[in-house]
N, C-alpha and C positions, 0 to 999 in steps of 0.2 A: 478434157475428161475430168470428172469429179475426183475428189480425194477418196482413195480406196478405204481408208478407215471409216469415213462417213458412210460410204456405201455398205460396208460390212456391218456396221452398227444398225443401219436401217434394215438390212436383210435379216439380221439376227432378231430384231424386234418383230418383224413380220412372221418369222418362223416361230418365235415364242408365243405370239398371239394365236397362230394357227394351232399349235400344240395345246394351248389353254382351251380353245374352243373344243378341240377333240376330247380332252380330258373332262371338260364340263358335261359333255354329252354321253360319256361312257355308260353311265348307269340309267340314263333316261328311259331307254327302251325296256329294260327289265323292270324298272320301277313302275312305269306306266302299264305294262302288261300285268303285273301283279296287283295293281290297284284298280284298273279299269277293265282290263281284258278278262280278269278272273274274279269278278265280283262275288261269285258263289263260293269261292275258296275261303274256308274259314277254319278256325281252330288254332291251337298253339303254334303249330308249324308255320301257318300262314302269317300269324302275327310276328313270329320270330324273323321270318324271311323279309317281310315288309319293313320291320324295324332295322334290320341289317342293311337293307337297300337304302333306307333313308340315311343311315350313318355313313355309308359309302358315298352317297350323293353329297353329303356335307363335306366329307374329306376331299372328294374330287373338286368341289367348289373352292375349298381352301387352297389346294394346290394350284388350281387355275388362276385364282386371284394373285398368288405369289408370282406366277409366270407373267401375268399381265403387268404387275408392278415392275418386274425386271425388264419387260419389253418397253415400258414407259421410260425407265431409266436409260435404256439403250437409245431410245428416240431423243431424249433430252441431251445425252452425251453427244449424239450426232449433231444436234442443233447447236450445242455449245461449240463444237469444233468448227461448224460452218460459220458461226458468228465470229470466231477468232480469225478466220481466213479473211474476213471483210476488212 
């Protein structure tokens, strides 16, 4: 059986990537609906909401990237542990 530390790091990496994907998609539905599903919606409120959704999409993307970077580090740490075993 494999090293439990390696397995845990790989499992964490997978969970972090899954969470990053989820966070990346959080705002998509609302943003798409406000821009394509409600084309006739206009005015200052519409512009404000669309602007805030874009800001939140950017923030979610930033968080998702940080999680993916951390997942990559876990994967690299697991690989380094595996290489030390050899």
